Biopython code that builds the backbone (N, CA, C, O; Angstrom):
import numpy as np
from Bio.PDB.StructureBuilder import StructureBuilder

atoms = [
    (1, "MET", "N", (0.673, -0.881, -0.038)),
    (1, "MET", "CA", (-0.127, 0.161, -0.246)),
    (1, "MET", "C", (1.223, 1.422, 0.342)),
    (1, "MET", "O", (2.136, 1.554, 1.156)),
    (2, "PRO", "N", (0.402, 2.213, -0.916)),
    (2, "PRO", "CA", (1.362, 3.510, -0.823)),
    (2, "PRO", "C", (1.287, 4.082, 0.344)),
    (2, "PRO", "O", (0.304, 4.008, 1.082)),
    (3, "ASN", "N", (2.550, 4.824, 0.640)),
    (3, "ASN", "CA", (2.317, 6.128, 1.763)),
    (3, "ASN", "C", (1.535, 7.180, 1.410)),
    (3, "ASN", "O", (1.514, 7.401, 0.199)),
    (4, "LEU", "N", (0.827, 7.963, 2.161)),
    (4, "LEU", "CA", (0.365, 8.982, 2.204)),
    (4, "LEU", "C", (0.681, 10.297, 3.316)),
    (4, "LEU", "O", (0.535, 10.157, 4.530)),
    (5, "TYR", "N", (1.050, 11.338, 2.796)),
    (5, "TYR", "CA", (1.762, 12.297, 3.861)),
    (5, "TYR", "C", (1.032, 13.578, 3.518)),
    (5, "TYR", "O", (0.504, 13.833, 2.435)),
    (6, "GLN", "N", (1.083, 14.474, 4.771)),
    (6, "GLN", "CA", (0.474, 15.559, 4.553)),
    (6, "GLN", "C", (1.304, 16.489, 5.140)),
    (6, "GLN", "O", (1.955, 16.255, 6.158)),
    (7, "TYR", "N", (1.311, 17.811, 4.384)),
    (7, "TYR", "CA", (2.169, 18.899, 4.985)),
    (7, "TYR", "C", (1.223, 20.194, 5.409)),
    (7, "TYR", "O", (0.033, 20.058, 5.125)),
    (8, "ALA", "N", (1.486, 21.041, 5.850)),
    (8, "ALA", "CA", (0.480, 22.131, 6.326)),
    (8, "ALA", "C", (0.409, 23.178, 4.974)),
    (8, "ALA", "O", (1.290, 23.436, 4.154)),
    (9, "LEU", "N", (-0.642, 23.548, 5.048)),
    (9, "LEU", "CA", (-0.838, 24.738, 4.139)),
    (9, "LEU", "C", (-1.330, 25.931, 4.742)),
    (9, "LEU", "O", (-2.475, 26.180, 5.120)),
    (10, "THR", "N", (-0.089, 26.780, 4.787)),
    (10, "THR", "CA", (0.081, 28.055, 5.364)),
    (10, "THR", "C", (1.001, 28.993, 4.881)),
    (10, "THR", "O", (1.813, 28.694, 4.006)),
    (11, "ASP", "N", (0.926, 30.223, 5.440)),
    (11, "ASP", "CA", (1.485, 31.471, 4.970)),
    (11, "ASP", "C", (2.547, 31.593, 5.975)),
    (11, "ASP", "O", (3.640, 32.137, 5.818)),
    (12, "GLU", "N", (2.141, 31.086, 6.908)),
    (12, "GLU", "CA", (3.297, 31.154, 8.307)),
    (12, "GLU", "C", (4.376, 30.429, 8.117)),
    (12, "GLU", "O", (4.356, 29.364, 7.501)),
    (13, "GLU", "N", (5.617, 31.047, 8.732)),
    (13, "GLU", "CA", (6.700, 30.549, 8.453)),
    (13, "GLU", "C", (6.750, 29.115, 9.283)),
    (13, "GLU", "O", (6.249, 28.933, 10.393)),
    (14, "ILE", "N", (7.395, 28.239, 8.573)),
    (14, "ILE", "CA", (7.349, 26.605, 9.176)),
    (14, "ILE", "C", (8.135, 26.195, 8.542)),
    (14, "ILE", "O", (8.274, 26.477, 7.351)),
    (15, "PHE", "N", (9.020, 25.232, 9.353)),
    (15, "PHE", "CA", (10.042, 23.415, 8.923)),
    (15, "PHE", "C", (9.866, 22.642, 9.370)),
    (15, "PHE", "O", (10.191, 22.324, 10.514)),
    (16, "GLU", "N", (9.243, 22.039, 8.542)),
    (16, "GLU", "CA", (8.257, 20.893, 9.139)),
    (16, "GLU", "C", (8.947, 19.227, 8.227)),
    (16, "GLU", "O", (9.250, 19.141, 7.037)),
    (17, "ASN", "N", (9.014, 18.149, 9.256)),
    (17, "ASN", "CA", (9.417, 17.084, 8.714)),
    (17, "ASN", "C", (8.090, 16.332, 7.867)),
    (17, "ASN", "O", (7.101, 15.955, 8.496)),
    (18, "VAL", "N", (8.196, 16.174, 6.445)),
    (18, "VAL", "CA", (7.024, 15.512, 5.878)),
    (18, "VAL", "C", (7.014, 14.123, 6.387)),
    (18, "VAL", "O", (6.146, 13.546, 7.042)),
    (19, "PHE", "N", (8.373, 13.629, 5.869)),
    (19, "PHE", "CA", (8.482, 12.060, 5.850)),
    (19, "PHE", "C", (9.786, 11.855, 6.352)),
    (19, "PHE", "O", (10.490, 12.865, 6.357)),
    (20, "ASP", "N", (10.298, 10.799, 6.780)),
    (20, "ASP", "CA", (11.641, 10.350, 6.876)),
    (20, "ASP", "C", (12.168, 8.843, 6.836)),
    (20, "ASP", "O", (11.841, 8.222, 7.847)),
    (21, "ASP", "N", (12.841, 8.172, 5.989)),
    (21, "ASP", "CA", (12.932, 6.894, 6.087)),
    (21, "ASP", "C", (13.842, 6.527, 5.683)),
    (21, "ASP", "O", (14.167, 7.376, 4.853)),
    (22, "GLU", "N", (14.845, 5.468, 5.696)),
    (22, "GLU", "CA", (16.046, 4.636, 5.559)),
    (22, "GLU", "C", (16.697, 5.438, 4.626)),
    (22, "GLU", "O", (17.711, 6.069, 4.926)),
    (23, "ARG", "N", (16.018, 5.474, 3.126)),
    (23, "ARG", "CA", (16.422, 6.456, 1.997)),
    (23, "ARG", "C", (16.482, 7.518, 1.795)),
    (23, "ARG", "O", (17.530, 8.034, 1.407)),
    (24, "TYR", "N", (15.263, 8.262, 2.013)),
    (24, "TYR", "CA", (14.780, 9.679, 1.997)),
    (24, "TYR", "C", (14.198, 10.405, 2.911)),
    (24, "TYR", "O", (13.459, 9.788, 3.678)),
    (25, "LEU", "N", (14.339, 11.831, 3.102)),
    (25, "LEU", "CA", (14.053, 12.247, 3.753)),
    (25, "LEU", "C", (13.109, 13.693, 2.835)),
    (25, "LEU", "O", (13.665, 14.201, 1.862)),
    (26, "MET", "N", (11.872, 14.148, 3.234)),
    (26, "MET", "CA", (11.339, 15.037, 2.812)),
    (26, "MET", "C", (10.909, 16.308, 3.628)),
    (26, "MET", "O", (10.086, 16.100, 4.520)),
    (27, "ASN", "N", (11.372, 17.656, 3.439)),
    (27, "ASN", "CA", (10.940, 18.670, 4.449)),
    (27, "ASN", "C", (10.298, 19.864, 3.586)),
    (27, "ASN", "O", (10.609, 20.244, 2.457)),
    (28, "HIS", "N", (9.353, 20.316, 4.420)),
    (28, "HIS", "CA", (8.375, 21.605, 3.802)),
    (28, "HIS", "C", (8.876, 22.547, 4.572)),
    (28, "HIS", "O", (9.168, 22.350, 5.751)),
    (29, "VAL", "N", (9.078, 24.104, 3.723)),
    (29, "VAL", "CA", (9.579, 24.975, 4.297)),
    (29, "VAL", "C", (8.702, 25.971, 3.733)),
    (29, "VAL", "O", (8.229, 25.934, 2.597)),
    (30, "VAL", "N", (8.492, 26.976, 4.711)),
    (30, "VAL", "CA", (7.438, 28.404, 4.225)),
    (30, "VAL", "C", (8.637, 29.460, 4.831)),
    (30, "VAL", "O", (8.849, 29.459, 6.043)),
    (31, "MET", "N", (9.325, 30.261, 4.023)),
    (31, "MET", "CA", (9.893, 31.104, 4.220)),
    (31, "MET", "C", (9.296, 32.448, 4.483)),
    (31, "MET", "O", (8.542, 32.798, 3.576)),
    (32, "ALA", "N", (9.422, 33.342, 5.511)),
    (32, "ALA", "CA", (8.909, 34.597, 5.565)),
    (32, "ALA", "C", (9.758, 35.568, 5.310)),
    (32, "ALA", "O", (10.855, 35.608, 5.868)),
    (33, "PRO", "N", (9.263, 36.701, 4.217)),
    (33, "PRO", "CA", (10.507, 37.591, 3.627)),
    (33, "PRO", "C", (11.772, 37.724, 4.719)),
    (33, "PRO", "O", (11.738, 37.633, 5.946)),
    (34, "GLY", "N", (12.787, 37.947, 3.911)),
    (34, "GLY", "CA", (13.653, 38.441, 4.611)),
    (34, "GLY", "C", (14.787, 37.042, 5.418)),
    (34, "GLY", "O", (15.968, 37.122, 5.756)),
    (35, "LYS", "N", (13.854, 35.901, 5.503)),
    (35, "LYS", "CA", (14.248, 34.923, 6.258)),
    (35, "LYS", "C", (15.688, 34.019, 5.312)),
    (35, "LYS", "O", (15.757, 33.583, 4.163)),
    (36, "LYS", "N", (16.591, 34.040, 6.376)),
    (36, "LYS", "CA", (17.971, 33.396, 5.694)),
    (36, "LYS", "C", (18.521, 32.097, 6.370)),
    (36, "LYS", "O", (18.642, 32.107, 7.595)),
    (37, "PHE", "N", (18.794, 31.208, 5.805)),
    (37, "PHE", "CA", (19.813, 29.852, 6.546)),
    (37, "PHE", "C", (21.226, 30.171, 6.248)),
    (37, "PHE", "O", (21.685, 30.338, 5.118)),
    (38, "PRO", "N", (21.905, 30.244, 7.418)),
    (38, "PRO", "CA", (23.279, 30.634, 7.064)),
    (38, "PRO", "C", (24.388, 29.289, 6.295)),
    (38, "PRO", "O", (24.215, 28.082, 6.462)),
    (39, "LYS", "N", (25.282, 29.802, 5.622)),
    (39, "LYS", "CA", (25.940, 28.855, 4.717)),
    (39, "LYS", "C", (26.135, 27.770, 5.836)),
    (39, "LYS", "O", (26.386, 28.033, 7.012)),
    (40, "HIS", "N", (25.988, 26.556, 5.322)),
    (40, "HIS", "CA", (26.592, 25.158, 5.636)),
    (40, "HIS", "C", (26.718, 24.442, 4.359)),
    (40, "HIS", "O", (26.239, 24.662, 3.247)),
    (41, "PRO", "N", (27.598, 23.398, 4.882)),
    (41, "PRO", "CA", (27.598, 22.087, 3.906)),
    (41, "PRO", "C", (26.372, 20.959, 4.019)),
    (41, "PRO", "O", (25.934, 20.375, 5.011)),
    (42, "THR", "N", (26.039, 20.893, 2.791)),
    (42, "THR", "CA", (24.853, 19.633, 2.757)),
    (42, "THR", "C", (25.222, 18.283, 3.405)),
    (42, "THR", "O", (26.272, 17.644, 3.341)),
    (43, "ASP", "N", (23.927, 18.002, 4.123)),
    (43, "ASP", "CA", (24.490, 16.401, 4.845)),
    (43, "ASP", "C", (24.004, 15.597, 3.584)),
    (43, "ASP", "O", (24.577, 14.508, 3.630)),
    (44, "ALA", "N", (23.171, 15.668, 2.449)),
    (44, "ALA", "CA", (23.029, 14.843, 1.575)),
    (44, "ALA", "C", (22.940, 15.276, 0.460)),
    (44, "ALA", "O", (23.126, 16.484, 0.308)),
    (45, "GLU", "N", (22.634, 14.454, -0.667)),
    (45, "GLU", "CA", (22.244, 15.028, -2.080)),
    (45, "GLU", "C", (20.786, 15.856, -1.661)),
    (45, "GLU", "O", (20.035, 15.260, -0.889)),
    (46, "VAL", "N", (20.410, 17.111, -2.119)),
    (46, "VAL", "CA", (19.452, 17.952, -1.755)),
    (46, "VAL", "C", (19.030, 18.105, -3.365)),
    (46, "VAL", "O", (19.714, 18.264, -4.376)),
    (47, "THR", "N", (17.495, 17.976, -3.125)),
    (47, "THR", "CA", (16.490, 18.649, -4.281)),
    (47, "THR", "C", (15.728, 19.290, -3.582)),
    (47, "THR", "O", (15.240, 18.870, -2.533)),
    (48, "ILE", "N", (15.505, 20.529, -4.138)),
    (48, "ILE", "CA", (14.734, 22.096, -3.427)),
    (48, "ILE", "C", (13.770, 21.985, -4.972)),
    (48, "ILE", "O", (14.090, 21.851, -6.153)),
    (49, "ILE", "N", (12.340, 22.134, -4.174)),
    (49, "ILE", "CA", (11.155, 22.243, -5.173)),
    (49, "ILE", "C", (10.671, 23.746, -4.657)),
    (49, "ILE", "O", (10.202, 24.024, -3.554)),
    (50, "VAL", "N", (10.903, 24.567, -5.697)),
    (50, "VAL", "CA", (10.057, 26.168, -5.158)),
    (50, "VAL", "C", (8.289, 25.622, -5.706)),
    (50, "VAL", "O", (7.916, 25.260, -6.822)),
    (51, "LEU", "N", (7.654, 25.734, -4.658)),
    (51, "LEU", "CA", (6.204, 25.844, -4.825)),
    (51, "LEU", "C", (5.552, 27.029, -4.955)),
    (51, "LEU", "O", (4.455, 27.073, -5.511)),
    (52, "ARG", "N", (6.311, 28.410, -4.325)),
    (52, "ARG", "CA", (5.814, 29.481, -4.649)),
    (52, "ARG", "C", (6.849, 30.500, -4.345)),
    (52, "ARG", "O", (7.800, 30.083, -3.684)),
    (53, "GLY", "N", (6.860, 31.744, -4.690)),
    (53, "GLY", "CA", (7.937, 32.731, -4.494)),
    (53, "GLY", "C", (9.141, 32.387, -4.986)),
    (53, "GLY", "O", (9.313, 31.368, -5.655)),
    (54, "THR", "N", (10.041, 33.200, -4.692)),
    (54, "THR", "CA", (11.763, 32.841, -5.035)),
    (54, "THR", "C", (12.772, 32.860, -3.979)),
    (54, "THR", "O", (12.952, 33.678, -3.077)),
    (55, "LEU", "N", (13.390, 31.788, -4.280)),
    (55, "LEU", "CA", (14.367, 31.396, -3.077)),
    (55, "LEU", "C", (15.881, 31.672, -3.857)),
    (55, "LEU", "O", (16.110, 31.197, -4.970)),
    (56, "THR", "N", (16.626, 32.302, -3.293)),
    (56, "THR", "CA", (17.842, 32.495, -3.682)),
    (56, "THR", "C", (18.579, 31.583, -2.845)),
    (56, "THR", "O", (18.288, 31.281, -1.688)),
    (57, "ALA", "N", (19.821, 31.056, -3.704)),
    (57, "ALA", "CA", (20.507, 30.311, -3.185)),
    (57, "ALA", "C", (21.933, 30.552, -4.066)),
    (57, "ALA", "O", (22.186, 30.940, -5.207)),
    (58, "MET", "N", (22.819, 30.054, -2.758)),
    (58, "MET", "CA", (24.501, 30.273, -3.495)),
    (58, "MET", "C", (25.157, 28.990, -3.152)),
    (58, "MET", "O", (25.275, 28.599, -1.991)),
    (59, "ALA", "N", (25.550, 28.392, -4.117)),
    (59, "ALA", "CA", (26.249, 26.711, -3.374)),
    (59, "ALA", "C", (27.525, 27.123, -3.730)),
    (59, "ALA", "O", (27.844, 28.078, -4.438)),
    (60, "ALA", "N", (28.352, 26.151, -3.061)),
    (60, "ALA", "CA", (29.875, 26.301, -3.047)),
    (60, "ALA", "C", (30.366, 27.467, -3.148)),
    (60, "ALA", "O", (30.021, 28.170, -2.198)),
    (61, "SER", "N", (31.333, 28.227, -4.234)),
    (61, "SER", "CA", (31.733, 29.623, -4.434)),
    (61, "SER", "C", (31.126, 30.452, -5.658)),
    (61, "SER", "O", (31.511, 31.516, -6.144)),
    (62, "ASP", "N", (29.848, 29.466, -6.065)),
    (62, "ASP", "CA", (29.068, 30.129, -7.279)),
    (62, "ASP", "C", (28.273, 31.308, -6.664)),
    (62, "ASP", "O", (27.826, 31.239, -5.519)),
    (63, "ALA", "N", (28.071, 32.643, -7.643)),
    (63, "ALA", "CA", (27.288, 33.705, -7.187)),
    (63, "ALA", "C", (26.098, 33.454, -7.092)),
    (63, "ALA", "O", (25.680, 32.547, -7.812)),
    (64, "PRO", "N", (25.123, 34.164, -6.171)),
    (64, "PRO", "CA", (23.584, 33.576, -5.961)),
    (64, "PRO", "C", (23.023, 33.593, -6.804)),
    (64, "PRO", "O", (23.320, 34.493, -7.590)),
    (65, "ILE", "N", (21.799, 32.591, -7.234)),
    (65, "ILE", "CA", (20.643, 32.535, -8.620)),
    (65, "ILE", "C", (19.606, 32.726, -7.793)),
    (65, "ILE", "O", (19.661, 32.519, -6.581)),
    (66, "ASP", "N", (18.843, 33.036, -8.264)),
    (66, "ASP", "CA", (17.233, 32.931, -7.896)),
    (66, "ASP", "C", (16.497, 31.741, -8.669)),
    (66, "ASP", "O", (16.532, 31.569, -9.888)),
    (67, "ILE", "N", (15.904, 31.047, -7.846)),
    (67, "ILE", "CA", (14.899, 29.983, -8.228)),
    (67, "ILE", "C", (13.704, 30.080, -8.198)),
    (67, "ILE", "O", (13.371, 30.001, -7.015)),
    (68, "ILE", "N", (12.538, 30.257, -9.060)),
    (68, "ILE", "CA", (11.427, 30.770, -8.893)),
    (68, "ILE", "C", (10.514, 29.620, -8.754)),
    (68, "ILE", "O", (11.085, 28.552, -8.537)),
    (69, "LYS", "N", (8.956, 29.584, -8.844)),
    (69, "LYS", "CA", (7.931, 28.435, -8.367)),
    (69, "LYS", "C", (8.216, 27.781, -9.892)),
    (69, "LYS", "O", (8.351, 28.393, -10.952)),
    (70, "GLY", "N", (8.247, 26.780, -9.723)),
    (70, "GLY", "CA", (8.176, 25.796, -10.959)),
    (70, "GLY", "C", (9.842, 25.238, -11.526)),
    (70, "GLY", "O", (10.071, 24.655, -12.586)),
    (71, "GLN", "N", (10.578, 25.524, -10.744)),
    (71, "GLN", "CA", (11.821, 25.195, -10.720)),
    (71, "GLN", "C", (12.495, 24.230, -9.496)),
    (71, "GLN", "O", (12.037, 23.922, -8.396)),
    (72, "VAL", "N", (13.657, 23.917, -10.093)),
    (72, "VAL", "CA", (13.954, 22.509, -9.193)),
    (72, "VAL", "C", (15.800, 22.931, -8.872)),
    (72, "VAL", "O", (16.519, 23.424, -9.742)),
    (73, "LEU", "N", (16.134, 22.692, -7.861)),
    (73, "LEU", "CA", (17.358, 22.724, -7.602)),
    (73, "LEU", "C", (18.311, 21.572, -7.209)),
    (73, "LEU", "O", (17.821, 20.899, -6.302)),
    (74, "GLN", "N", (19.244, 21.242, -7.524)),
    (74, "GLN", "CA", (19.764, 20.254, -7.117)),
    (74, "GLN", "C", (21.125, 20.477, -6.788)),
    (74, "GLN", "O", (21.817, 21.158, -7.546)),
    (75, "ILE", "N", (21.739, 19.834, -5.427)),
    (75, "ILE", "CA", (23.090, 20.439, -4.649)),
    (75, "ILE", "C", (23.385, 18.995, -4.285)),
    (75, "ILE", "O", (22.563, 18.186, -3.857)),
    (76, "GLU", "N", (24.923, 18.747, -4.560)),
    (76, "GLU", "CA", (25.356, 17.489, -4.155)),
    (76, "GLU", "C", (25.868, 17.640, -2.845)),
    (76, "GLU", "O", (26.286, 18.737, -2.476)),
    (77, "LYS", "N", (25.876, 16.689, -2.136)),
    (77, "LYS", "CA", (26.017, 16.083, -0.759)),
    (77, "LYS", "C", (27.699, 17.026, -0.429)),
    (77, "LYS", "O", (28.713, 16.919, -1.119)),
    (78, "GLY", "N", (27.509, 17.974, 0.921)),
    (78, "GLY", "CA", (29.138, 18.373, 0.907)),
    (78, "GLY", "C", (29.202, 19.444, 0.575)),
    (78, "GLY", "O", (30.078, 20.089, 1.151)),
    (79, "THR", "N", (28.376, 20.187, -0.461)),
    (79, "THR", "CA", (28.332, 21.496, -0.819)),
    (79, "THR", "C", (27.991, 22.501, 0.029)),
    (79, "THR", "O", (26.931, 22.557, 0.652)),
    (80, "ASP", "N", (28.965, 23.377, 0.068)),
    (80, "ASP", "CA", (28.429, 24.799, 1.005)),
    (80, "ASP", "C", (27.337, 25.406, 0.670)),
    (80, "ASP", "O", (27.460, 25.887, -0.457)),
    (81, "SER", "N", (26.233, 25.621, 1.175)),
    (81, "SER", "CA", (25.132, 26.376, 0.387)),
    (81, "SER", "C", (24.404, 27.236, 1.502)),
    (81, "SER", "O", (24.445, 26.828, 2.663)),
    (82, "ALA", "N", (23.896, 28.136, 1.266)),
    (82, "ALA", "CA", (23.082, 29.256, 1.746)),
    (82, "ALA", "C", (21.794, 29.513, 0.869)),
    (82, "ALA", "O", (21.788, 29.761, -0.337)),
    (83, "LEU", "N", (20.756, 29.409, 1.667)),
    (83, "LEU", "CA", (19.258, 29.794, 1.089)),
    (83, "LEU", "C", (18.663, 30.953, 1.727)),
    (83, "LEU", "O", (18.845, 31.040, 2.941)),
    (84, "SER", "N", (18.064, 31.756, 1.219)),
    (84, "SER", "CA", (17.506, 33.206, 1.710)),
    (84, "SER", "C", (15.999, 33.150, 1.006)),
    (84, "SER", "O", (15.614, 32.293, 0.211)),
    (85, "ASN", "N", (15.327, 34.171, 1.455)),
    (85, "ASN", "CA", (14.044, 34.632, 0.810)),
    (85, "ASN", "C", (14.371, 36.236, 0.728)),
    (85, "ASN", "O", (14.159, 37.047, 1.630)),
    (86, "GLU", "N", (14.935, 36.508, -0.560)),
    (86, "GLU", "CA", (15.179, 38.212, -0.465)),
    (86, "GLU", "C", (14.330, 39.055, -0.872)),
    (86, "GLU", "O", (14.674, 40.156, -1.301)),
    (87, "THR", "N", (13.046, 38.651, -0.795)),
    (87, "THR", "CA", (11.837, 39.077, -1.627)),
    (87, "THR", "C", (10.868, 39.537, -0.544)),
    (87, "THR", "O", (10.859, 39.112, 0.611)),
    (88, "ASP", "N", (9.859, 40.675, -1.179)),
    (88, "ASP", "CA", (8.952, 40.726, 0.128)),
    (88, "ASP", "C", (7.778, 39.790, 0.187)),
    (88, "ASP", "O", (6.793, 40.213, 0.793)),
    (89, "GLU", "N", (7.732, 38.895, -0.205)),
    (89, "GLU", "CA", (6.724, 37.792, -0.408)),
    (89, "GLU", "C", (6.969, 36.296, 0.163)),
    (89, "GLU", "O", (8.153, 35.964, 0.096)),
    (90, "VAL", "N", (6.096, 35.321, 0.712)),
    (90, "VAL", "CA", (6.761, 34.054, 1.057)),
    (90, "VAL", "C", (7.220, 33.206, -0.005)),
    (90, "VAL", "O", (6.797, 33.247, -1.161)),
    (91, "CYS", "N", (8.063, 32.472, 0.418)),
    (91, "CYS", "CA", (8.641, 31.728, -0.648)),
    (91, "CYS", "C", (8.516, 29.801, -0.068)),
    (91, "CYS", "O", (9.217, 29.314, 0.818)),
    (92, "GLU", "N", (7.659, 29.200, -0.713)),
    (92, "GLU", "CA", (7.364, 27.838, 0.041)),
    (92, "GLU", "C", (8.261, 26.939, -0.827)),
    (92, "GLU", "O", (8.495, 27.207, -2.005)),
    (93, "LEU", "N", (8.806, 25.744, -0.122)),
    (93, "LEU", "CA", (9.747, 24.521, -1.056)),
    (93, "LEU", "C", (9.245, 23.096, -0.332)),
    (93, "LEU", "O", (8.585, 22.839, 0.675)),
    (94, "LEU", "N", (9.813, 22.411, -1.230)),
    (94, "LEU", "CA", (9.981, 21.230, -0.668)),
    (94, "LEU", "C", (11.308, 20.679, -0.762)),
    (94, "LEU", "O", (11.903, 20.629, -1.838)),
    (95, "VAL", "N", (11.793, 20.264, 0.317)),
    (95, "VAL", "CA", (13.500, 19.961, 0.045)),
    (95, "VAL", "C", (13.393, 18.200, 0.373)),
    (95, "VAL", "O", (12.897, 17.754, 1.408)),
    (96, "LEU", "N", (13.962, 17.353, -0.729)),
    (96, "LEU", "CA", (14.147, 16.103, -0.593)),
    (96, "LEU", "C", (15.607, 15.802, -0.338)),
    (96, "LEU", "O", (16.547, 16.283, -0.971)),
    (97, "LYS", "N", (15.673, 15.050, 0.545)),
    (97, "LYS", "CA", (17.340, 14.802, 0.625)),
    (97, "LYS", "C", (17.139, 13.145, 0.740)),
    (97, "LYS", "O", (16.339, 12.407, 1.313)),
    (98, "VAL", "N", (18.228, 12.980, -0.063)),
    (98, "VAL", "CA", (18.904, 11.341, -0.234)),
    (98, "VAL", "C", (20.007, 11.093, 0.474)),
    (98, "VAL", "O", (21.085, 11.680, 0.381)),
    (99, "LYS", "N", (19.647, 9.990, 1.362)),
    (99, "LYS", "CA", (20.442, 9.703, 2.160)),
    (99, "LYS", "C", (21.349, 8.918, 1.800)),
    (99, "LYS", "O", (22.221, 8.575, 2.598)),
]
sb = StructureBuilder()
sb.init_structure("model")
sb.init_model(0)
sb.init_chain("A")
sb.init_seg("    ")
for serial, (resi, resn, name, xyz) in enumerate(atoms, 1):
    if name == "N":
        sb.init_residue(resn, " ", resi, " ")
    sb.init_atom(name, np.array(xyz, "f"), 0.0, 1.0, " ", f" {name:<3s}", serial, name[0])
structure = sb.get_structure()
């Protein structure tokens, strides 16, 4: 039987775990305007799906790029990265990590 998961439908800032098993985990993130996650090495292969808004991402020593609704960003394990919402609108993401 397939697994069914639910994540919050909200405009409020949230960082929640949707599921976590031995192979994958998925987080749901709603970032308020101005929210920043400090630069850190990724602990897994990371795929970020932007559901709404604009995510500004910097990976390794590359210049920051904007990822918008409908785009997907992949970051290799161990890559230094920083994520932020530089806009005045909410940014919503699904973050899939392959362990």
